[in-house]
N, C-alpha and C positions, 0 to 999 in steps of 0.2 A: 288323490291327484288334484292339483289346483285347476280351476277353470281356465287360467291363462295358458297352462301347458296343453290342456285339451284343445283350446282354441287354436294355438299355434300348430298343433298336430293336424287339426282339421284343415287349416289353411295350407299346410305343406302337402297334405294328401290331395287337396283340390288342385294345387299347382302341378303336382306330379301327374295327376290324371289328365289335366289339360295338355301338358307337354307331351305325354305319350300319345294322346289323341291326335295332336298336330303332327308328330313325327311319323305316325303310321297312315296319315292321310295321303291320298294319291295326287299331291300337288308338286309343282316344280320346286326345286331347292330354294330359289330366290323367294318364292311365295311363302314357303314354309318358314324361312328365316324371318320374314316380315311378320308372320303370325306369331312366331316364338317371341320376337321382340315386343310385339304389342301385348301379348299375354304377360310377359315379364313386367312391362310398365304398369299394366292393370293390377297385377299382383302386388307390386311395390307400392302403388297408390293405396290399395286396400290395407296393406300392413301399416302404412303411415297413418291412415285414418284411425285404425284400431289402436295404434300406439298413442295417438293424440287423445283419443277417448280415455284410454287407460291413465294417461298423465292427468287429465282433467279430474277423473275420479280420485286419484291419489291426492291431488291438490285439495279437493273438497274434503276428503277425510282428514288431511293434515290440518286444515283450517278448523274443522269440527273439534278435533282433539286439542288443538291450541286453545280454542275458546273454552272448552271444558276445563283445561288445566288452569287457565286464568281465573275462571269462576271458583275452582277449588282453592286456588291461592288466596283469592280475596276472602273467601269464607274462613280459611285458616287464620289469616291475619286478623279478621274480626274476632275470632274466638281467642286468639292470643291477647289482643287488646282488652277483651272482656275479662279474661283471667287475670291480667295485670291490674285492672281496676279493682277486682275483687280482692286480690292479694294486698293492694295498697289500703283498701278500706278495712281489711281485717287487721292490719298492723297498726292502724291509727286508733 
């Protein structure tokens, strides 16, 4: 199971637990609704932060892979040029 799925499951469990805790609290309905709204906002903010972190990590990995691919491409071109030079020298 990927760590992303585990993390999302954990967040969902925390949110469900918080929601049930608020629903069973002995407060007035208006107070409970405000608490639910606040918890929802906090949860959404937390998810957004985690998603932004995830995007940053994906972007970093993409850049790393891109740089590695460019390096390999340059090495391959150098080898091709070297092989062409050797082939020309061998035919002369």
